[in-house]
Backbone as CSV, one residue per row, in Angstrom:
resi,resn,N_x,N_y,N_z,CA_x,CA_y,CA_z,C_x,C_y,C_z
1,MET,14.728,39.710,57.383,13.977,40.118,56.223,14.681,39.789,54.923
2,ALA,15.979,39.670,54.983,16.746,39.350,53.788,16.458,37.929,53.336
3,SER,16.073,37.054,54.233,15.822,35.676,53.849,14.508,35.531,53.095
4,ARG,13.567,36.406,53.336,12.292,36.309,52.636,12.439,36.514,51.122
5,PRO,13.154,37.534,50.622,13.327,37.674,49.165,14.074,36.493,48.559
6,ARG,15.040,35.911,49.294,15.752,34.749,48.759,14.799,33.559,48.607
7,ARG,13.952,33.379,49.601,12.976,32.286,49.508,12.067,32.488,48.293
8,GLN,11.622,33.714,48.075,10.752,34.000,46.947,11.481,33.753,45.627
9,GLU,12.785,34.105,45.566,13.569,33.837,44.366,13.666,32.344,44.103
10,ARG,13.976,31.570,45.193,14.077,30.115,45.038,12.754,29.519,44.581
11,ARG,11.663,29.979,45.169,10.342,29.477,44.780,10.074,29.802,43.305
12,ALA,10.422,31.002,42.895,10.207,31.414,41.512,11.012,30.533,40.559
13,ARG,12.300,30.256,40.929,13.126,29.381,40.097,12.566,27.964,40.072
14,THR,12.103,27.493,41.222,11.543,26.150,41.324,10.296,26.039,40.463
15,ARG,9.475,27.067,40.479,8.255,27.041,39.680,8.572,27.090,38.182
16,GLN,9.616,27.782,37.797,9.963,27.896,36.381,10.568,26.611,35.843
17,ALA,11.269,25.879,36.621,11.928,24.662,36.147,10.930,23.655,35.602
18,PRO,9.851,23.359,36.322,8.907,22.402,35.761,8.303,22.881,34.456
19,ARG,8.067,24.187,34.314,7.489,24.691,33.075,8.435,24.461,31.902
20,SER,9.717,24.731,32.085,10.653,24.548,30.985,10.828,23.065,30.660
21,SER,10.828,22.186,31.646,10.947,20.759,31.341,9.651,20.233,30.738
22,THR,8.515,20.787,31.145,7.248,20.386,30.536,7.231,20.800,29.070
23,GLY,7.725,21.984,28.775,7.804,22.444,27.387,8.730,21.573,26.564
24,LEU,9.839,21.163,27.160,10.785,20.298,26.470,10.168,18.935,26.183
25,VAL,9.460,18.382,27.161,8.795,17.083,26.970,7.747,17.200,25.867
26,ALA,6.961,18.274,25.896,5.946,18.475,24.862,6.588,18.591,23.483
27,LEU,7.694,19.288,23.402,8.418,19.433,22.139,8.932,18.082,21.639
28,LEU,9.493,17.284,22.542,9.981,15.951,22.161,8.846,15.043,21.698
29,VAL,7.724,15.075,22.411,6.574,14.248,22.025,6.052,14.683,20.655
30,ALA,5.938,15.986,20.437,5.473,16.486,19.143,6.436,16.085,18.027
31,GLY,7.734,16.196,18.289,8.731,15.801,17.288,8.642,14.325,16.955
32,ALA,8.485,13.484,17.978,8.361,12.040,17.755,7.099,11.727,16.956
33,ALA,5.997,12.415,17.262,4.752,12.193,16.523,4.908,12.585,15.061
34,ILE,5.577,13.704,14.818,5.794,14.141,13.434,6.649,13.130,12.678
35,LEU,7.707,12.634,13.315,8.550,11.625,12.664,7.778,10.342,12.385
36,LEU,6.956,9.916,13.322,6.169,8.697,13.136,5.185,8.854,11.986
37,VAL,4.427,9.934,11.990,3.450,10.163,10.922,4.167,10.330,9.583
38,GLY,5.270,11.077,9.579,6.032,11.255,8.344,6.560,9.938,7.808
39,GLY,7.067,9.095,8.692,7.560,7.783,8.277,6.465,6.911,7.699
40,LEU,5.295,6.937,8.324,4.167,6.151,7.816,3.706,6.663,6.461
41,LEU,3.647,7.984,6.309,3.267,8.544,5.010,4.296,8.214,3.938
42,TYR,5.566,8.315,4.277,6.629,7.978,3.325,6.489,6.530,2.871
43,ARG,6.284,5.642,3.828,6.150,4.225,3.485,4.921,3.973,2.625
44,ALA,3.823,4.679,2.934,2.593,4.488,2.165,2.717,5.017,0.745
45,VAL,3.401,6.143,0.576,3.484,6.760,-0.749,4.698,6.266,-1.524
46,VAL,5.880,6.425,-0.977,7.109,6.073,-1.686,7.389,4.585,-1.594
47,GLY,7.071,3.978,-0.485,7.385,2.567,-0.288,6.736,1.659,-1.299
48,THR,5.604,2.088,-1.886,4.940,1.241,-2.864,5.479,1.425,-4.270
49,THR,6.326,2.424,-4.457,6.864,2.629,-5.797,8.371,2.472,-5.845
50,GLY,9.012,2.361,-4.722,10.463,2.240,-4.673,10.921,0.811,-4.865
51,ALA,12.230,0.611,-4.752,12.819,-0.710,-4.960,12.250,-1.724,-3.986
52,SER,11.918,-1.302,-2.774,11.384,-2.243,-1.799,10.009,-2.757,-2.212
53,ALA,9.355,-2.071,-3.160,8.029,-2.486,-3.583,8.076,-3.734,-4.456
54,GLY,9.194,-4.013,-5.062,9.300,-5.159,-5.946,9.414,-6.448,-5.164
55,PRO,9.300,-7.561,-5.873,9.366,-8.856,-5.199,10.763,-9.158,-4.667
56,ARG,10.790,-9.951,-3.616,12.051,-10.387,-3.010,12.231,-11.879,-3.266
57,ILE,13.437,-12.342,-3.068,13.702,-13.778,-3.225,12.744,-14.533,-2.319
58,GLY,12.084,-15.515,-2.886,11.125,-16.316,-2.135,9.678,-15.912,-2.352
59,ASP,9.434,-14.685,-2.856,8.064,-14.266,-3.163,7.554,-15.045,-4.369
60,HIS,6.249,-15.149,-4.504,5.634,-15.747,-5.690,4.389,-14.932,-6.002
61,TRP,4.547,-13.999,-6.939,3.468,-13.097,-7.313,2.855,-13.529,-8.639
62,HIS,1.598,-13.172,-8.829,0.885,-13.467,-10.071,0.222,-12.202,-10.590
63,ALA,0.366,-11.970,-11.874,-0.280,-10.834,-12.532,-0.935,-11.343,-13.816
64,PRO,-2.249,-11.543,-13.804,-2.927,-11.988,-15.025,-2.727,-10.971,-16.147
65,PHE,-2.593,-11.469,-17.361,-2.461,-10.567,-18.509,-3.252,-11.095,-19.679
66,ARG,-3.520,-10.194,-20.607,-4.134,-10.602,-21.866,-3.597,-9.720,-22.966
67,ILE,-3.686,-10.248,-24.168,-3.224,-9.537,-25.363,-4.446,-9.326,-26.244
68,MET,-4.684,-8.071,-26.608,-5.833,-7.729,-27.439,-5.341,-7.057,-28.715
69,VAL,-5.821,-7.539,-29.873,-5.487,-6.936,-31.162,-6.796,-6.601,-31.864
70,CYS,-7.016,-5.320,-32.072,-8.220,-4.828,-32.757,-9.497,-5.403,-32.127
71,GLY,-9.515,-5.470,-30.809,-10.704,-5.928,-30.083,-10.818,-7.433,-29.922
72,GLU,-9.905,-8.185,-30.502,-9.936,-9.650,-30.412,-8.841,-10.136,-29.467
73,ARG,-9.194,-11.089,-28.626,-8.203,-11.637,-27.693,-7.286,-12.620,-28.424
74,VAL,-5.985,-12.467,-28.194,-4.981,-13.353,-28.779,-4.841,-14.570,-27.871
75,PRO,-4.709,-15.779,-28.438,-4.541,-16.971,-27.597,-3.321,-16.856,-26.682
76,PRO,-3.305,-17.601,-25.588,-2.172,-17.517,-24.643,-0.837,-17.788,-25.315
77,LEU,0.178,-17.105,-24.805,1.550,-17.341,-25.266,2.012,-18.694,-24.744
78,PRO,3.002,-19.312,-25.399,3.543,-20.570,-24.868,4.253,-20.344,-23.527
79,ALA,4.417,-21.409,-22.794,5.137,-21.341,-21.510,6.547,-20.813,-21.740
80,THR,7.054,-20.079,-20.754,8.378,-19.477,-20.859,9.207,-19.814,-19.628
81,PRO,10.541,-19.775,-19.757,11.416,-20.084,-18.620,11.745,-18.843,-17.785
82,GLY,12.407,-19.064,-16.675,12.957,-17.965,-15.893,12.183,-17.635,-14.638
83,ASP,12.706,-16.677,-13.890,12.083,-16.251,-12.637,10.837,-15.408,-12.879
84,ILE,10.741,-14.779,-14.055,9.569,-13.992,-14.433,9.075,-14.607,-15.736
85,HIS,8.001,-15.374,-15.671,7.611,-16.204,-16.808,6.103,-16.413,-16.844
86,SER,5.667,-17.212,-17.796,4.277,-17.642,-17.896,4.270,-19.146,-18.119
87,HIS,3.199,-19.778,-17.682,3.025,-21.221,-17.924,2.133,-21.457,-19.135
88,GLY,1.961,-20.410,-19.965,1.046,-20.520,-21.098,-0.389,-20.329,-20.622
89,ASP,-0.551,-19.680,-19.464,-1.863,-19.533,-18.828,-2.326,-18.078,-18.719
90,ASP,-1.697,-17.177,-19.482,-2.021,-15.754,-19.416,-1.843,-15.180,-18.014
91,VAL,-0.829,-15.663,-17.317,-0.477,-15.129,-16.002,1.039,-14.930,-15.981
92,ILE,1.457,-13.733,-15.543,2.874,-13.491,-15.325,3.184,-14.029,-13.931
93,HIS,4.085,-15.002,-13.875,4.512,-15.577,-12.593,5.847,-14.931,-12.242
94,ILE,5.913,-14.327,-11.059,7.136,-13.640,-10.628,7.580,-14.292,-9.326
95,HIS,8.649,-15.083,-9.424,9.214,-15.660,-8.190,10.729,-15.690,-8.289
96,PRO,11.337,-14.562,-7.865,12.790,-14.412,-7.979,13.562,-15.450,-7.165
97,SER,14.613,-15.953,-7.776,15.513,-16.863,-7.053,16.892,-16.220,-6.892
98,THR,17.124,-15.098,-7.598,18.381,-14.350,-7.456,18.054,-12.862,-7.410
99,SER,19.005,-12.063,-6.982,18.780,-10.620,-6.910,18.620,-9.990,-8.292
100,ALA,19.010,-10.696,-9.333,18.877,-10.168,-10.695,17.418,-9.965,-11.094
101,THR,16.483,-10.640,-10.410,15.068,-10.517,-10.752,14.229,-10.045,-9.557
102,THR,14.868,-9.361,-8.606,14.133,-8.820,-7.460,13.932,-7.315,-7.631
103,GLY,13.081,-6.750,-6.787,12.891,-5.304,-6.742,12.597,-4.702,-8.093
104,ARG,13.323,-3.650,-8.412,13.097,-2.922,-9.669,13.535,-3.695,-10.901
105,ASN,14.163,-4.831,-10.722,14.580,-5.654,-11.865,13.451,-6.535,-12.387
106,ALA,12.387,-6.687,-11.622,11.282,-7.570,-11.995,10.269,-6.804,-12.852
107,THR,10.691,-6.334,-13.991,9.890,-5.460,-14.845,9.125,-6.220,-15.922
108,LEU,8.218,-5.494,-16.572,7.552,-6.070,-17.738,8.570,-6.365,-18.835
109,ALA,9.607,-5.551,-18.945,10.653,-5.817,-19.943,11.314,-7.163,-19.663
110,ALA,11.564,-7.479,-18.392,12.163,-8.775,-18.040,11.229,-9.918,-18.409
111,PHE,9.928,-9.717,-18.199,8.957,-10.742,-18.599,8.935,-10.885,-20.114
112,LEU,8.819,-9.772,-20.828,8.732,-9.824,-22.288,9.971,-10.460,-22.910
113,ALA,11.123,-10.299,-22.288,12.356,-10.896,-22.813,12.284,-12.418,-22.832
114,THR,11.399,-13.006,-22.030,11.279,-14.474,-21.998,10.208,-14.988,-22.953
115,THR,9.448,-14.090,-23.586,8.318,-14.509,-24.411,8.615,-14.377,-25.901
116,THR,7.673,-14.860,-26.698,7.757,-14.713,-28.157,7.136,-13.393,-28.604
117,MET,6.573,-12.636,-27.669,5.935,-11.357,-27.983,6.943,-10.219,-27.803
118,ARG,6.871,-9.232,-28.687,7.694,-8.033,-28.572,6.759,-6.838,-28.508
119,VAL,7.036,-5.942,-27.563,6.206,-4.750,-27.413,7.105,-3.541,-27.227
120,THR,6.883,-2.527,-28.038,7.544,-1.229,-27.875,6.417,-0.191,-27.831
121,PRO,6.738,1.055,-27.593,5.672,2.062,-27.601,4.945,2.197,-28.941
122,THR,5.540,1.689,-30.027,4.908,1.840,-31.346,4.654,0.524,-32.081
123,GLU,5.089,-0.613,-31.522,4.891,-1.914,-32.182,4.518,-3.000,-31.197
124,LEU,3.653,-3.895,-31.661,3.336,-5.107,-30.920,3.480,-6.259,-31.907
125,SER,4.381,-7.192,-31.611,4.584,-8.362,-32.465,4.168,-9.592,-31.681
126,VAL,3.208,-10.326,-32.235,2.711,-11.526,-31.564,2.098,-12.450,-32.618
127,GLY,2.273,-13.730,-32.426,1.677,-14.698,-33.354,2.153,-14.572,-34.781
128,GLY,3.401,-14.145,-34.959,3.949,-14.029,-36.307,3.550,-12.767,-37.040
129,ARG,2.801,-11.878,-36.398,2.385,-10.629,-37.027,2.903,-9.448,-36.229
130,THR,3.194,-8.354,-36.929,3.619,-7.125,-36.275,2.601,-6.034,-36.574
131,TYR,2.173,-5.368,-35.514,1.197,-4.282,-35.609,1.893,-2.994,-35.189
132,ARG,1.850,-2.008,-36.102,2.514,-0.726,-35.826,1.469,0.364,-35.635
133,THR,1.794,1.307,-34.756,0.900,2.440,-34.548,0.580,3.068,-35.902
134,GLY,-0.702,3.245,-36.163,-1.160,3.795,-37.445,-1.697,2.739,-38.387
135,ASP,-1.305,1.452,-38.206,-1.865,0.383,-39.033,-3.369,0.305,-38.796
136,ALA,-4.094,-0.054,-39.850,-5.549,-0.114,-39.748,-6.015,-1.461,-39.184
137,CYS,-7.025,-1.396,-38.350,-7.715,-2.605,-37.879,-8.722,-3.001,-38.957
138,PRO,-9.323,-4.196,-38.878,-10.285,-4.618,-39.899,-11.444,-3.642,-40.113
139,ASP,-11.793,-2.859,-39.092,-12.891,-1.895,-39.250,-12.431,-0.598,-39.922
140,GLY,-11.124,-0.527,-40.297,-10.588,0.632,-40.996,-10.012,1.705,-40.077
141,ARG,-10.266,1.606,-38.787,-9.734,2.623,-37.872,-8.270,2.330,-37.555
142,PRO,-7.449,3.393,-37.436,-6.036,3.183,-37.115,-5.870,2.725,-35.673
143,GLY,-4.915,1.817,-35.500,-4.646,1.319,-34.153,-3.383,1.932,-33.580
144,ARG,-3.241,1.744,-32.289,-2.024,2.182,-31.612,-1.719,1.182,-30.509
145,VAL,-0.459,1.147,-30.108,-0.013,0.234,-29.058,-0.200,0.915,-27.708
146,SER,-0.725,0.166,-26.757,-0.803,0.663,-25.391,-0.704,-0.515,-24.434
147,VAL,-0.225,-0.227,-23.239,-0.155,-1.222,-22.177,-0.883,-0.633,-20.983
148,LEU,-1.834,-1.397,-20.480,-2.631,-0.944,-19.344,-2.385,-1.850,-18.147
149,VAL,-2.367,-1.255,-16.976,-2.289,-2.013,-15.731,-3.473,-1.571,-14.882
150,ASN,-4.294,-2.538,-14.551,-5.509,-2.264,-13.778,-6.349,-1.180,-14.445
151,GLY,-6.396,-1.220,-15.794,-7.217,-0.300,-16.556,-6.597,1.051,-16.844
152,ARG,-5.395,1.293,-16.359,-4.739,2.590,-16.573,-3.563,2.438,-17.522
153,ALA,-3.503,3.307,-18.532,-2.412,3.264,-19.510,-1.100,3.689,-18.857
154,LEU,-0.032,2.994,-19.226,1.298,3.309,-18.711,2.143,3.931,-19.806
155,GLU,2.876,4.979,-19.467,3.804,5.592,-20.414,5.073,4.736,-20.537
156,ASN,5.736,4.486,-19.434,7.004,3.735,-19.414,6.753,2.298,-18.981
157,PHE,5.949,1.600,-19.754,5.505,0.269,-19.348,6.636,-0.750,-19.234
158,LEU,7.707,-0.589,-20.003,8.800,-1.568,-19.939,9.492,-1.556,-18.568
159,GLU,9.462,-0.421,-17.878,10.097,-0.296,-16.564,9.150,-0.669,-15.419
160,TYR,7.896,-0.938,-15.736,6.907,-1.195,-14.690,7.161,-2.538,-14.004
161,VAL,7.086,-2.548,-12.682,7.216,-3.771,-11.889,5.812,-4.208,-11.496
162,PRO,5.306,-5.295,-12.093,3.960,-5.743,-11.731,3.875,-6.133,-10.257
163,ARG,2.778,-5.760,-9.632,2.486,-6.132,-8.255,1.635,-7.404,-8.264
164,ASP,1.649,-8.108,-7.181,0.824,-9.304,-7.057,-0.638,-8.908,-7.266
165,GLY,-1.288,-9.542,-8.240,-2.702,-9.266,-8.511,-2.969,-8.211,-9.561
166,ASP,-1.934,-7.492,-10.035,-2.144,-6.522,-11.114,-2.746,-7.231,-12.321
167,ARG,-3.560,-6.511,-13.084,-4.113,-7.023,-14.327,-3.482,-6.221,-15.461
168,VAL,-2.746,-6.917,-16.322,-1.976,-6.258,-17.386,-2.615,-6.566,-18.736
169,GLU,-2.728,-5.534,-19.573,-3.249,-5.713,-20.938,-2.258,-5.124,-21.931
170,PHE,-1.894,-5.929,-22.916,-1.074,-5.482,-24.034,-2.067,-5.310,-25.201
171,VAL,-2.170,-4.088,-25.707,-3.253,-3.767,-26.639,-2.718,-3.129,-27.904
172,PHE,-3.262,-3.575,-29.044,-3.154,-2.825,-30.298,-4.579,-2.640,-30.768
173,GLY,-4.973,-1.388,-30.902,-6.343,-1.121,-31.361,-6.643,0.358,-31.338
174,PRO,-7.833,0.685,-31.848,-8.246,2.099,-31.894,-8.407,2.694,-30.489
């Protein structure tokens, strides 16, 4: 009779072992799923704004741009040199050949440094004229400087890294 309780104990232990390993497997699978989903979300949200979002050596990105002053389009800027430049075609060409113009270094400030145009949060200088926030347009309304990307105004536009296909507008107007 003593062997019967031992058998029942062994059976009970045997039955419990699969449950604990099943729980462990479920926990590992859930943890892996959370890491996978978290990684994908991180890449989708942060990956598009971090340093990896910028161009790499060998990339060739294009961002059309235009300059508007008091509602009138300014003629294209002359062609410019460098890894971030224009061919005088109202397109920012970004094709880094060194790490100095990759990633977060491929900014609008880097592009503007190669052009005859100067843009600050309060001034736009182009075509030999300087327009300051508060200056009047021909219709008498005061203008202000703004830079838009894909129709959205940017606060820190000089630090912005244009993406392939972005549409950039440098604007002075009401």
